[in-house]
All heavy atoms as an XYZ file, in Angstrom:
1005
protein
N      59.320     30.564    254.161
C      59.607     31.636    253.233
C      61.083     31.554    252.849
O      61.942     31.414    253.720
C      59.284     32.987    253.889
C      59.609     34.173    253.029
S      59.111     35.765    253.738
C      57.354     35.608    253.768
N      61.367     31.662    251.564
C      62.752     31.597    251.101
C      63.507     32.873    251.471
O      62.903     33.900    251.792
C      62.785     31.410    249.578
O      62.455     32.630    248.922
N      64.832     32.789    251.408
C      65.635     33.967    251.733
C      65.376     35.087    250.724
O      65.344     36.250    251.101
C      67.115     33.620    251.775
C      67.941     34.787    252.306
C      69.363     34.409    252.631
O      69.859     33.400    252.173
N      70.002     35.228    253.436
N      65.142     34.743    249.478
C      64.850     35.766    248.464
C      63.531     36.455    248.788
O      63.431     37.677    248.749
C      64.826     35.157    247.048
C      66.240     34.715    246.657
C      64.262     36.148    246.029
C      66.319     33.934    245.371
N      62.518     35.670    249.148
C      61.234     36.263    249.524
C      61.390     37.137    250.763
O      60.826     38.228    250.841
C      60.192     35.175    249.782
C      59.782     34.418    248.536
C      58.972     33.175    248.854
O      59.248     32.500    249.866
O      58.048     32.884    248.075
N      62.166     36.674    251.730
C      62.424     37.462    252.931
C      63.155     38.757    252.614
O      62.839     39.819    253.169
N      64.125     38.665    251.721
C      64.864     39.864    251.314
C      63.923     40.879    250.666
O      64.048     42.086    250.890
C      65.991     39.490    250.351
N      62.994     40.390    249.894
C      62.022     41.296    249.259
C      61.104     41.943    250.297
O      60.755     43.114    250.183
C      61.210     40.553    248.199
C      62.038     40.217    246.968
C      61.177     39.564    245.921
N      60.322     40.577    245.315
C      60.303     40.850    244.026
N      61.066     40.190    243.188
N      59.494     41.772    243.553
N      60.703     41.173    251.323
C      59.903     41.743    252.407
C      60.688     42.882    253.057
O      60.153     43.965    253.290
C      59.527     40.661    253.452
C      58.985     41.289    254.729
C      58.517     39.690    252.865
N      61.961     42.619    253.347
C      62.814     43.639    253.949
C      62.870     44.875    253.048
O      62.660     45.999    253.511
C      64.228     43.071    254.154
C      65.195     44.057    254.735
C      65.533     44.003    256.074
C      65.790     45.046    253.952
C      66.429     44.912    256.629
C      66.691     45.953    254.486
C      67.003     45.889    255.829
N      63.155     44.672    251.775
C      63.319     45.806    250.849
C      62.029     46.602    250.715
O      62.048     47.841    250.703
C      63.801     45.313    249.485
C      64.082     46.414    248.488
C      65.254     47.256    248.910
N      65.424     48.386    247.998
C      66.214     49.396    248.223
N      66.958     49.432    249.309
N      66.302     50.379    247.371
N      60.918     45.925    250.591
C      59.639     46.630    250.467
C      59.318     47.413    251.736
O      58.806     48.530    251.679
C      58.515     45.661    250.116
C      58.622     45.080    248.709
C      58.688     46.148    247.614
O      57.904     47.116    247.659
O      59.541     46.003    246.711
N      59.633     46.831    252.895
C      59.413     47.546    254.163
C      60.324     48.763    254.248
O      59.920     49.818    254.754
C      59.641     46.610    255.347
N      61.553     48.615    253.755
C      62.487     49.756    253.736
C      61.921     50.888    252.876
O      61.842     52.029    253.306
C      63.854     49.318    253.220
C      64.754     50.468    252.903
C      64.979     51.013    251.668
C      65.526     51.268    253.812
N      65.842     52.084    251.768
C      66.194     52.251    253.068
C      65.706     51.224    255.194
C      67.030     53.205    253.652
C      66.550     52.161    255.780
C      67.197     53.140    255.012
N      61.502     50.557    251.663
C      60.984     51.572    250.743
C      59.733     52.232    251.331
O      59.606     53.466    251.302
C      60.693     50.951    249.358
C      62.017     50.573    248.676
C      59.888     51.912    248.483
C      61.852     49.734    247.412
N      58.827     51.432    251.877
C      57.615     51.978    252.487
C      57.976     52.899    253.647
O      57.417     54.000    253.773
C      56.697     50.838    252.965
O      56.332     50.044    251.832
C      55.457     51.372    253.648
N      58.912     52.471    254.483
C      59.338     53.289    255.619
C      60.001     54.582    255.196
O      59.746     55.641    255.774
N      60.851     54.508    254.188
C      61.511     55.719    253.689
C      60.463     56.698    253.176
O      60.504     57.895    253.493
C      62.545     55.383    252.590
C      63.018     56.638    251.864
C      63.736     54.637    253.179
N      59.522     56.199    252.396
C      58.480     57.095    251.860
C      57.632     57.708    252.973
O      57.156     58.831    252.862
C      57.602     56.333    250.882
C      58.324     56.053    249.577
C      57.385     55.516    248.524
N      58.068     55.461    247.235
C      58.039     54.427    246.426
N      57.353     53.346    246.758
N      58.675     54.459    245.283
N      57.461     56.975    254.063
C      56.650     57.458    255.180
C      57.417     58.414    256.086
O      56.867     59.428    256.530
C      56.164     56.262    255.996
C      55.310     56.609    257.186
C      54.851     55.340    257.901
C      54.022     55.657    259.118
N      53.617     54.421    259.824
N      58.676     58.111    256.369
C      59.407     58.825    257.419
C      60.461     59.818    256.926
O      60.846     60.707    257.688
C      60.091     57.825    258.365
C      59.153     56.871    259.014
N      58.220     57.259    259.957
C      58.991     55.528    258.858
C      57.533     56.202    260.354
N      57.988     55.139    259.707
N      60.946     59.655    255.709
C      62.022     60.526    255.230
C      61.490     61.944    255.038
O      60.456     62.134    254.393
C      62.601     59.996    253.909
C      63.855     60.692    253.489
C      65.089     60.250    253.948
C      63.817     61.791    252.645
C      66.262     60.885    253.561
C      64.977     62.435    252.262
C      66.206     61.979    252.728
N      62.217     62.929    255.571
C      61.767     64.319    255.391
C      62.137     64.814    253.993
O      63.306     64.833    253.624
C      62.539     65.077    256.476
C      63.783     64.275    256.678
C      63.406     62.837    256.411
N      61.170     65.146    253.210
C      61.451     65.631    251.863
C      61.538     64.495    250.869
O      60.963     63.423    251.053
N      62.292     64.734    249.810
C      62.431     63.763    248.723
C      63.624     62.848    249.001
O      64.754     63.317    249.117
C      62.640     64.502    247.394
C      62.634     63.619    246.171
C      61.286     62.950    245.921
O      60.245     63.539    246.286
O      61.290     61.844    245.370
N      63.402     61.524    249.120
C      64.520     60.623    249.396
C      65.435     60.470    248.183
O      65.014     60.664    247.041
C      63.844     59.294    249.729
C      62.507     59.363    249.103
C      62.127     60.825    249.050
N      66.677     60.095    248.459
C      67.631     59.796    247.388
C      67.070     58.646    246.562
O      66.448     57.726    247.112
C      68.976     59.371    247.975
C      69.692     60.434    248.753
C      70.989     59.841    249.312
C      71.675     60.790    250.243
N      72.911     60.223    250.801
N      67.298     58.653    245.253
C      66.786     57.556    244.417
C      67.224     56.177    244.895
O      66.448     55.226    244.836
C      67.345     57.878    243.029
C      67.538     59.364    243.038
C      67.938     59.702    244.445
N      68.455     56.046    245.394
C      68.937     54.750    245.859
C      68.161     54.214    247.046
O      68.124     53.009    247.267
N      67.546     55.107    247.809
C      66.762     54.678    248.965
C      65.481     53.962    248.552
O      64.937     53.179    249.325
C      66.383     55.860    249.851
C      67.505     56.458    250.658
C      67.325     57.668    251.299
C      68.740     55.841    250.804
C      68.335     58.252    252.067
C      69.754     56.406    251.557
C      69.541     57.602    252.188
O      70.530     58.172    252.941
N      64.992     54.282    247.366
C      63.708     53.709    246.942
C      63.839     52.927    245.628
O      62.858     52.741    244.915
C      62.621     54.805    246.841
C      63.060     55.951    245.936
C      62.252     55.312    248.232
C      61.983     56.978    245.656
N      65.045     52.461    245.352
C      65.276     51.643    244.156
C      64.430     50.380    244.245
O      64.455     49.693    245.277
C      66.764     51.250    244.062
O      67.541     52.440    243.967
C      67.033     50.360    242.867
N      63.693     50.054    243.190
C      62.882     48.832    243.222
C      63.764     47.580    243.300
O      64.944     47.601    242.954
C      62.098     48.869    241.915
C      62.607     50.012    241.134
C      63.541     50.801    241.964
N      63.173     46.493    243.746
C      63.872     45.230    243.937
C      64.676     44.832    242.699
O      65.828     44.402    242.806
C      62.871     44.138    244.297
C      63.508     42.792    244.401
C      63.452     41.782    243.495
C      64.324     42.326    245.476
N      64.171     40.704    243.943
C      64.724     41.024    245.161
C      64.756     42.889    246.677
C      65.528     40.257    245.996
C      65.560     42.127    247.513
C      65.942     40.835    247.158
N      64.085     44.943    241.553
C      64.723     44.496    240.317
C      66.029     45.234    240.046
O      66.901     44.724    239.350
C      63.773     44.676    239.127
C      62.531     43.806    239.186
C      61.491     44.290    240.211
O      61.489     45.480    240.584
O      60.693     43.444    240.658
N      66.186     46.428    240.591
C      67.391     47.233    240.366
C      68.299     47.280    241.593
O      69.334     47.945    241.582
C      66.984     48.658    239.974
C      66.189     48.720    238.680
C      65.580     50.093    238.444
O      66.156     51.093    238.884
O      64.509     50.144    237.810
N      67.937     46.578    242.638
C      68.729     46.560    243.866
C      69.998     45.743    243.640
O      69.925     44.627    243.122
C      67.905     45.957    245.026
O      66.728     46.746    245.206
C      68.691     45.935    246.319
N      71.167     46.277    244.032
C      72.411     45.526    243.843
C      72.398     44.189    244.590
O      71.745     44.051    245.630
C      73.488     46.453    244.435
C      72.872     47.802    244.504
C      71.388     47.595    244.631
N      73.137     43.237    244.058
C      73.163     41.888    244.632
C      73.624     41.881    246.092
O      73.050     41.180    246.923
C      74.048     40.954    243.802
C      74.043     39.525    244.267
C      72.666     38.867    244.279
O      71.804     39.216    243.441
O      72.441     37.992    245.145
N      74.639     42.677    246.431
C      75.119     42.700    247.818
C      74.001     43.153    248.763
O      73.873     42.642    249.868
C      76.353     43.596    247.993
C      76.076     45.067    247.864
C      76.230     45.841    246.754
C      75.564     45.941    248.889
N      75.843     47.133    247.022
C      75.439     47.229    248.317
C      75.202     45.765    250.224
C      74.965     48.331    249.041
C      74.730     46.862    250.945
C      74.627     48.122    250.349
N      73.194     44.099    248.283
C      72.120     44.631    249.115
C      70.988     43.612    249.264
O      70.386     43.492    250.332
C      71.605     45.941    248.533
C      70.800     46.757    249.489
C      70.556     48.173    249.008
O      71.125     48.605    247.987
O      69.765     48.855    249.681
N      70.734     42.858    248.209
C      69.741     41.783    248.289
C      70.182     40.734    249.307
O      69.379     40.270    250.118
C      69.554     41.120    246.926
C      68.884     41.983    245.894
C      68.789     41.236    244.590
N      68.201     42.046    243.550
C      67.612     41.559    242.479
N      67.538     40.251    242.302
N      67.103     42.358    241.570
N      71.467     40.365    249.250
C      71.992     39.383    250.190
C      71.913     39.895    251.626
O      71.522     39.157    252.538
C      73.441     39.035    249.837
C      73.579     38.252    248.565
C      75.034     38.037    248.190
O      75.949     38.284    248.964
N      75.254     37.569    246.964
N      72.284     41.162    251.826
C      72.231     41.747    253.173
C      70.794     41.788    253.691
O      70.531     41.461    254.856
C      72.845     43.149    253.165
N      69.867     42.177    252.839
C      68.456     42.232    253.237
C      67.954     40.850    253.633
O      67.244     40.695    254.638
C      67.614     42.810    252.105
N      68.322     39.831    252.864
C      67.909     38.468    253.190
C      68.500     37.985    254.496
O      67.825     37.320    255.298
N      69.765     38.328    254.739
C      70.417     37.921    255.988
C      69.745     38.580    257.189
O      69.491     37.916    258.206
C      71.905     38.264    255.944
N      69.440     39.875    257.087
C      68.801     40.561    258.208
C      67.386     40.029    258.417
O      66.958     39.821    259.564
C      68.814     42.091    258.015
C      68.038     42.792    259.129
C      70.258     42.613    257.968
N      66.676     39.770    257.340
C      65.351     39.156    257.476
C      65.466     37.867    258.291
O      64.717     37.647    259.243
C      64.735     38.868    256.104
C      63.395     38.185    256.196
C      62.229     38.917    256.228
C      63.310     36.804    256.280
C      60.984     38.292    256.339
C      62.079     36.163    256.388
C      60.922     36.914    256.416
N      66.427     37.010    257.909
C      66.605     35.741    258.608
C      66.957     35.946    260.076
O      66.469     35.216    260.949
C      67.691     34.899    257.941
C      67.213     34.232    256.668
O      65.988     34.175    256.416
O      68.085     33.764    255.900
N      67.815     36.927    260.368
C      68.201     37.174    261.758
C      67.006     37.600    262.603
O      66.842     37.127    263.733
C      69.300     38.235    261.818
C      70.643     37.711    261.347
C      71.683     38.803    261.327
O      71.627     39.738    260.531
N      72.652     38.687    262.221
N      66.182     38.483    262.059
C      65.004     38.929    262.807
C      64.028     37.769    262.980
O      63.506     37.544    264.079
C      64.322     40.141    262.128
C      63.000     40.480    262.811
C      65.252     41.346    262.119
N      63.822     37.012    261.917
C      62.904     35.868    261.998
C      63.383     34.856    263.032
O      62.605     34.361    263.851
C      62.763     35.202    260.633
C      61.658     34.143    260.622
C      61.701     33.286    259.411
N      62.998     32.605    259.454
C      63.634     32.162    258.385
N      63.130     32.308    257.193
N      64.796     31.548    258.488
N      64.682     34.563    263.041
C      65.230     33.627    264.020
C      65.111     34.173    265.439
O      64.834     33.415    266.381
C      66.683     33.310    263.694
C      66.834     32.442    262.468
C      68.282     32.247    262.070
O      69.188     32.488    262.851
N      68.497     31.814    260.837
N      65.326     35.469    265.593
C      65.180     36.119    266.896
C      63.756     35.932    267.415
O      63.537     35.585    268.580
C      65.535     37.597    266.746
C      65.593     38.398    268.006
C      66.272     37.958    269.125
C      64.991     39.648    268.056
C      66.346     38.729    270.287
C      65.059     40.430    269.200
C      65.731     39.964    270.315
N      62.794     36.137    266.540
C      61.395     35.935    266.911
C      61.136     34.468    267.259
O      60.508     34.164    268.275
C      60.471     36.387    265.781
C      60.391     37.899    265.569
C      59.877     38.231    264.176
C      59.508     38.527    266.640
N      61.643     33.563    266.429
C      61.441     32.129    266.670
C      62.080     31.686    267.978
O      61.460     30.972    268.765
C      62.021     31.302    265.523
C      61.227     31.420    264.233
O      60.091     31.943    264.253
O      61.766     30.992    263.187
N      63.298     32.106    268.220
C      64.048     31.666    269.407
C      63.460     32.223    270.704
O      63.694     31.675    271.777
C      65.509     32.055    269.301
C      66.219     31.494    268.121
C      66.986     30.253    268.494
N      67.786     29.817    267.357
C      67.636     28.649    266.780
N      66.740     27.812    267.230
N      68.381     28.299    265.768
N      62.688     33.294    270.583
C      62.045     33.859    271.772
C      60.586     33.417    271.877
O      59.827     33.973    272.662
C      62.115     35.391    271.737
O      61.257     35.900    270.727
N      60.218     32.415    271.070
C      58.815     31.984    270.998
C      57.896     33.172    270.729
O      56.829     33.307    271.303
C      58.386     31.243    272.274
C      59.082     29.910    272.436
O      59.457     29.296    271.414
O      59.262     29.483    273.594
N      58.383     34.059    269.872
C      57.684     35.258    269.400
C      57.548     36.340    270.475
O      56.933     37.367    270.240
C      56.331     34.908    268.791
C      56.517     33.917    267.659
C      55.605     34.014    266.507
N      55.293     35.303    265.990
C      55.895     35.865    264.936
N      56.877     35.275    264.336
N      55.490     37.024    264.488
N      58.162     36.163    271.625
C      58.095     37.183    272.673
C      58.927     38.413    272.325
O      58.733     39.470    272.928
C      58.493     36.609    274.029
C      57.480     35.652    274.566
N      56.283     36.064    275.100
C      57.466     34.297    274.604
C      55.579     35.013    275.463
N      56.274     33.927    275.167
N      59.828     38.287    271.363
C      60.577     39.474    270.911
C      59.628     40.506    270.314
O      59.978     41.685    270.220
C      61.648     39.084    269.894
N      58.431     40.097    269.963
C      57.447     41.053    269.453
C      57.047     42.065    270.533
O      56.501     43.123    270.227
C      56.214     40.337    268.914
O      55.541     39.668    269.955
N      57.370     41.759    271.791
C      57.035     42.665    272.897
C      58.092     43.751    273.097
O      57.917     44.633    273.941
C      56.865     41.849    274.175
C      55.689     40.878    274.057
C      55.624     39.873    275.176
N      55.508     40.542    276.463
C      55.614     39.909    277.624
N      55.870     38.620    277.650
N      55.483     40.575    278.750
N      59.157     43.702    272.328
C      60.173     44.754    272.424
C      59.559     46.101    272.070
O      58.573     46.167    271.322
C      61.328     44.476    271.452
C      62.154     43.223    271.690
C      63.139     43.037    270.552
C      62.873     43.294    273.018
N      60.163     47.163    272.570
C      59.717     48.503    272.178
C      60.129     48.755    270.730
O      60.995     48.056    270.188
C      60.359     49.580    273.073
O      61.780     49.587    272.832
C      60.062     49.343    274.549
N      59.548     49.768    270.135
C      59.953     50.130    268.769
C      61.438     50.481    268.724
O      62.131     50.135    267.775
C      59.110     51.296    268.231
C      57.770     50.819    267.673
C      56.999     51.919    266.994
N      57.659     52.566    265.893
C      57.717     52.107    264.632
N      57.156     50.943    264.321
N      58.306     52.809    263.686
N      61.923     51.136    269.759
C      63.346     51.471    269.788
C      64.196     50.201    269.796
O      65.186     50.105    269.067
C      63.692     52.329    270.997
C      65.183     52.644    271.070
C      65.564     53.528    272.233
O      64.796     54.449    272.596
O      66.659     53.300    272.782
N      63.839     49.232    270.614
C      64.601     47.987    270.679
C      64.555     47.242    269.346
O      65.560     46.697    268.893
C      64.068     47.107    271.808
C      64.372     47.664    273.183
C      63.609     46.964    274.288
O      62.448     46.570    274.108
N      64.254     46.813    275.439
N      63.401     47.229    268.716
C      63.279     46.587    267.405
C      64.169     47.294    266.388
O      64.875     46.648    265.604
C      61.818     46.616    266.942
C      60.908     45.724    267.762
C      59.457     45.890    267.345
C      58.539     45.012    268.178
N      57.137     45.130    267.777
N      64.140     48.600    266.402
C      64.950     49.387    265.484
C      66.434     49.139    265.704
O      67.206     48.964    264.752
C      64.620     50.878    265.656
O      65.449     51.667    264.835
N      66.848     49.130    266.963
C      68.254     48.886    267.287
C      68.704     47.517    266.780
O      69.809     47.359    266.279
C      68.484     48.957    268.796
C      68.508     50.359    269.352
C      68.691     50.301    270.877
N      68.694     51.610    271.473
C      69.798     52.336    271.678
N      70.974     51.871    271.331
N      69.712     53.528    272.239
N      67.851     46.517    266.924
C      68.206     45.173    266.478
C      68.417     45.145    264.972
O      69.427     44.614    264.485
C      67.128     44.164    266.901
C      67.528     42.742    266.627
C      68.392     42.079    267.483
C      67.055     42.077    265.515
C      68.781     40.765    267.226
C      67.432     40.767    265.251
C      68.301     40.107    266.107
N      67.494     45.719    264.224
C      67.628     45.753    262.769
C      68.888     46.529    262.369
O      69.660     46.085    261.517
C      66.372     46.358    262.103
C      66.601     46.640    260.617
C      65.182     45.419    262.285
N      69.108     47.667    263.000
C      70.273     48.484    262.660
C      71.577     47.741    262.935
O      72.523     47.801    262.135
C      70.236     49.805    263.432
N      71.648     47.020    264.041
C      72.859     46.274    264.378
C      73.089     45.134    263.389
O      74.218     44.918    262.925
C      72.775     45.736    265.822
O      72.643     46.854    266.707
C      73.996     44.929    266.192
N      72.027     44.423    263.043
C      72.148     43.353    262.048
C      72.611     43.914    260.701
O      73.467     43.330    260.030
C      70.817     42.622    261.891
S      70.297     41.676    263.330
N      72.072     45.055    260.316
C      72.447     45.676    259.041
C      73.918     46.104    259.075
O      74.655     45.886    258.106
C      71.551     46.870    258.733
C      71.843     47.452    257.394
C      72.571     48.571    257.106
C      71.443     46.919    256.128
N      72.647     48.764    255.753
C      71.954     47.761    255.129
C      70.702     45.804    255.748
C      71.754     47.523    253.766
C      70.496     45.569    254.396
C      71.026     46.429    253.426
N      74.353     46.677    260.182
C      75.742     47.103    260.302
C      76.690     45.918    260.117
O      77.707     46.020    259.417
C      75.983     47.791    261.660
O      75.177     48.969    261.717
C      77.443     48.177    261.845
N      76.364     44.789    260.716
C      77.196     43.597    260.550
C      77.280     43.192    259.083
O      78.354     42.788    258.599
C      76.646     42.451    261.398
N      76.184     43.318    258.357
C      76.194     43.003    256.931
C      77.069     43.977    256.139
O      77.724     43.588    255.177
C      74.769     42.985    256.374
C      73.954     41.819    256.834
C      74.568     40.503    256.407
O      74.889     40.301    255.237
N      74.753     39.607    257.359
N      77.087     45.232    256.543
C      77.931     46.208    255.843
C      79.410     45.846    256.013
O      80.191     45.942    255.067
C      77.665     47.629    256.345
C      76.258     48.145    256.037
S      75.791     48.031    254.291
C      74.963     46.437    254.210
N      79.780     45.400    257.210
C      81.160     44.962    257.423
C      81.463     43.690    256.631
O      82.582     43.480    256.192
C      81.451     44.751    258.903
C      81.648     46.048    259.654
C      80.828     46.379    260.726
C      82.657     46.944    259.306
C      81.012     47.566    261.424
C      82.838     48.126    259.988
C      82.020     48.433    261.053
O      82.201     49.613    261.726
N      80.453     42.855    256.446
C      80.641     41.641    255.653
C      80.873     41.974    254.180
O      81.731     41.376    253.525
C      79.416     40.727    255.793
C      79.493     39.499    254.914
C      78.235     38.662    255.012
C      78.328     37.482    254.039
N      77.108     36.698    254.036
N      80.108     42.914    253.647
C      80.131     43.186    252.215
C      81.140     44.242    251.777
O      81.432     44.338    250.586
C      78.726     43.572    251.735
C      77.779     42.419    251.755
N      77.716     41.477    250.752
C      76.865     42.022    252.679
C      76.810     40.575    251.034
N      76.268     40.878    252.205
N      81.651     45.032    252.719
C      82.584     46.108    252.368
C      83.792     46.087    253.293
O      83.625     46.056    254.520
C      81.896     47.482    252.477
C      80.752     47.648    251.542
C      79.452     47.496    251.997
C      80.959     47.950    250.204
C      78.371     47.645    251.135
C      79.889     48.093    249.328
C      78.596     47.940    249.795
N      84.970     46.136    252.727
C      86.195     46.194    253.525
C      86.244     47.472    254.354
O      86.577     47.444    255.528
C      87.424     46.110    252.598
C      88.735     46.077    253.336
C      88.921     44.829    254.194
O      88.395     43.764    253.833
O      89.588     44.938    255.235
N      85.908     48.590    253.727
C      85.895     49.894    254.399
C      84.572     50.584    254.104
O      84.512     51.472    253.238
C      87.067     50.765    253.931
C      88.404     50.193    254.352
O      88.614     49.958    255.532
N      89.280     49.964    253.389
N      83.488     50.189    254.794
C      82.180     50.778    254.490
C      82.134     52.271    254.808
O      82.861     52.752    255.674
C      81.214     49.995    255.388
C      82.059     49.393    256.448
C      83.439     49.242    255.892
N      81.276     52.967    254.086
C      81.060     54.384    254.357
C      80.609     54.548    255.808
O      79.856     53.708    256.321
C      79.970     54.945    253.446
C      80.297     54.929    251.981
C      79.101     55.433    251.183
C      79.326     55.292    249.700
N      78.162     55.739    248.934
N      81.039     55.619    256.477
C      80.642     55.818    257.880
C      79.132     55.769    258.096
O      78.667     55.231    259.100
C      81.221     57.191    258.221
C      82.395     57.330    257.306
C      81.987     56.637    256.024
N      78.360     56.296    257.154
C      76.904     56.262    257.291
C      76.325     54.860    257.257
O      75.262     54.601    257.812
N      77.033     53.923    256.612
C      76.571     52.537    256.541
C      76.729     51.819    257.874
O      76.062     50.820    258.119
C      77.352     51.749    255.494
C      77.011     52.002    254.063
C      76.104     52.972    253.662
C      77.613     51.247    253.062
C      75.813     53.185    252.328
C      77.322     51.445    251.724
C      76.419     52.410    251.366
O      76.131     52.607    250.043
N      77.654     52.296    258.705
C      77.962     51.594    259.953
C      77.805     52.497    261.179
O      78.354     52.223    262.243
C      79.375     50.966    259.904
C      79.433     49.857    258.861
C      80.438     52.021    259.632
N      77.028     53.549    261.036
C      76.800     54.466    262.163
C      76.089     53.730    263.290
O      75.232     52.867    263.052
C      75.968     55.660    261.716
N      76.454     54.066    264.519
C      75.788     53.479    265.677
C      74.349     54.002    265.736
O      74.055     55.112    265.277
C      76.556     53.843    266.951
C      76.182     52.967    268.122
O      75.550     51.901    267.927
O      76.525     53.348    269.258
N      73.465     53.222    266.318
C      72.039     53.553    266.323
C      71.749     54.972    266.807
O      70.964     55.683    266.155
C      71.257     52.518    267.135
C      69.783     52.684    267.001
C      68.984     52.166    266.031
C      68.931     53.453    267.848
N      67.690     52.553    266.218
C      67.620     53.349    267.338
C      69.132     54.215    268.982
C      66.546     53.978    267.918
C      68.054     54.847    269.570
C      66.776     54.721    269.035
N      72.361     55.455    267.915
C      72.037     56.820    268.354
C      72.395     57.898    267.324
O      71.828     58.985    267.352
C      72.873     57.009    269.631
C      73.174     55.638    270.108
C      73.265     54.788    268.860
N      73.306     57.568    266.418
C      73.738     58.536    265.413
C      72.905     58.498    264.141
O      73.112     59.318    263.238
C      75.218     58.303    265.072
C      76.111     58.457    266.287
O      75.819     59.329    267.143
O      77.096     57.701    266.403
N      71.987     57.562    264.037
C      71.134     57.469    262.848
C      70.082     58.567    262.876
O      69.604     58.960    263.948
C      70.435     56.109    262.797
C      71.323     54.878    262.634
C      70.466     53.617    262.683
C      72.126     54.946    261.352
N      69.675     59.029    261.698
C      68.577     60.013    261.664
C      67.272     59.355    262.124
O      67.085     58.142    261.986
C      68.520     60.421    260.194
C      69.220     59.351    259.436
C      70.187     58.699    260.373
N      66.385     60.165    262.647
C      65.113     59.645    263.168
C      64.331     58.874    262.123
O      63.714     57.846    262.434
C      64.259     60.777    263.738
C      64.821     61.328    265.039
O      65.650     60.643    265.683
O      64.429     62.450    265.421
N      64.345     59.346    260.876
C      63.593     58.646    259.827
C      64.105     57.223    259.652
O      63.331     56.304    259.419
C      63.618     59.415    258.500
C      64.951     59.444    257.812
C      65.896     60.433    257.891
C      65.504     58.437    256.960
N      66.998     60.099    257.134
C      66.776     58.876    256.555
C      65.044     57.205    256.492
C      67.597     58.141    255.707
C      65.858     56.462    255.649
C      67.122     56.938    255.267
N      65.414     57.031    259.788
C      65.981     55.697    259.619
C      65.659     54.810    260.820
O      65.375     53.623    260.664
C      67.486     55.780    259.404
C      68.090     54.456    258.970
C      69.515     54.607    258.492
O      70.002     55.695    258.226
N      70.198     53.491    258.375
N      65.668     55.390    262.005
C      65.296     54.620    263.199
C      63.860     54.112    263.073
O      63.564     52.954    263.382
C      65.435     55.484    264.450
C      66.862     55.841    264.795
C      66.893     56.794    265.976
C      68.295     57.238    266.319
N      68.306     58.212    267.424
N      62.968     54.991    262.639
C      61.556     54.599    262.469
C      61.406     53.547    261.377
O      60.640     52.592    261.516
C      60.687     55.819    262.173
C      60.539     56.755    263.353
C      59.859     56.103    264.547
O      58.917     55.309    264.358
O      60.286     56.394    265.691
N      62.139     53.713    260.297
C      62.078     52.750    259.194
C      62.578     51.390    259.648
O      61.977     50.358    259.319
C      62.881     53.273    257.991
O      62.286     54.508    257.544
C      62.890     52.276    256.840
N      63.660     51.361    260.421
C      64.174     50.085    260.920
C      63.156     49.390    261.828
O      63.000     48.165    261.766
C      65.497     50.287    261.659
C      66.667     50.551    260.719
O      66.524     50.369    259.492
O      67.743     50.948    261.221
N      62.449     50.144    262.658
C      61.397     49.552    263.493
C      60.279     48.995    262.618
O      59.753     47.898    262.878
C      60.851     50.575    264.484
N      59.926     49.725    261.569
C      58.898     49.245    260.635
C      59.334     47.941    259.969
O      58.509     47.043    259.746
C      58.614     50.292    259.557
C      57.895     51.528    260.069
O      57.439     51.540    261.237
O      57.798     52.504    259.294
N      60.622     47.840    259.642
C      61.139     46.617    259.017
C      60.960     45.436    259.966
O      60.490     44.364    259.556
C      62.622     46.798    258.617
C      62.727     47.769    257.438
C      63.260     45.449    258.284
C      64.141     48.235    257.138
N      61.346     45.610    261.223
C      61.187     44.537    262.207
C      59.728     44.096    262.240
O      59.424     42.892    262.193
C      61.638     45.021    263.583
C      61.742     43.946    264.625
C      62.977     43.489    265.041
C      60.607     43.392    265.210
C      63.089     42.488    266.014
C      60.691     42.399    266.180
C      61.940     41.948    266.583
N      58.812     45.053    262.299
C      57.381     44.725    262.391
C      56.860     44.081    261.116
O      55.995     43.197    261.170
C      56.599     45.974    262.792
C      56.924     46.356    264.231
C      56.344     47.684    264.691
O      55.748     48.419    263.869
O      56.482     47.985    265.904
N      57.399     44.458    259.959
C      57.000     43.814    258.712
C      57.473     42.358    258.696
O      56.750     41.465    258.220
C      57.577     44.575    257.512
N      58.650     42.122    259.232
C      59.159     40.742    259.309
C      58.324     39.937    260.305
O      58.019     38.761    260.044
C      60.662     40.746    259.658
C      61.466     41.394    258.522
C      61.163     39.325    259.942
C      62.903     41.698    258.855
N      57.945     40.565    261.408
C      57.036     39.887    262.358
C      55.786     39.424    261.637
O      55.364     38.273    261.785
C      56.590     40.860    263.456
C      57.545     41.107    264.568
C      56.934     42.052    265.585
O      57.064     43.273    265.417
O      56.324     41.544    266.548
N      55.168     40.332    260.883
C      53.919     40.014    260.191
C      54.120     38.914    259.149
O      53.286     38.023    259.012
C      53.346     41.262    259.525
C      52.827     42.273    260.528
O      52.595     41.912    261.703
O      52.658     43.445    260.131
N      55.239     38.978    258.428
C      55.500     38.002    257.374
C      55.870     36.635    257.934
O      55.752     35.630    257.224
C      56.618     38.515    256.468
N      56.294     36.596    259.171
C      56.787     35.346    259.782
C      55.729     34.605    260.582
O      56.036     33.601    261.225
C      57.970     35.655    260.710
O      58.997     36.262    260.005
N      54.519     35.103    260.594
C      53.466     34.456    261.394
C      53.015     33.164    260.770
O      53.071     32.926    259.622
C      52.273     35.414    261.567
C      52.609     36.563    262.470
C      51.430     37.470    262.644
C      51.799     38.611    263.588
N      50.744     39.590    263.677
């Protein structure tokens, strides 16, 4: 799977997760379709997709046995690293530590990991 295809898997999983877990009406930017997603965000999504896929590969897919919390933490940490890559001074919400994330985002990040698992089989 190409990095662009992987980035799209990530983005679609994000949008699906936001629609499922976000309380109330999400911000428009949270559910922006791929075609309107900024280039930096596409690159970050592709990088995180690759990191999760490599994590699964390097563990001979045993990383799939992680708890949902562990999967979520991994995605969140990978995303935070991308925010530091793409922004000199990222917004605090972009780089919040996992315990400080809202529950909807934690659940969405776990869903992203699982979507990448499914796409990487």
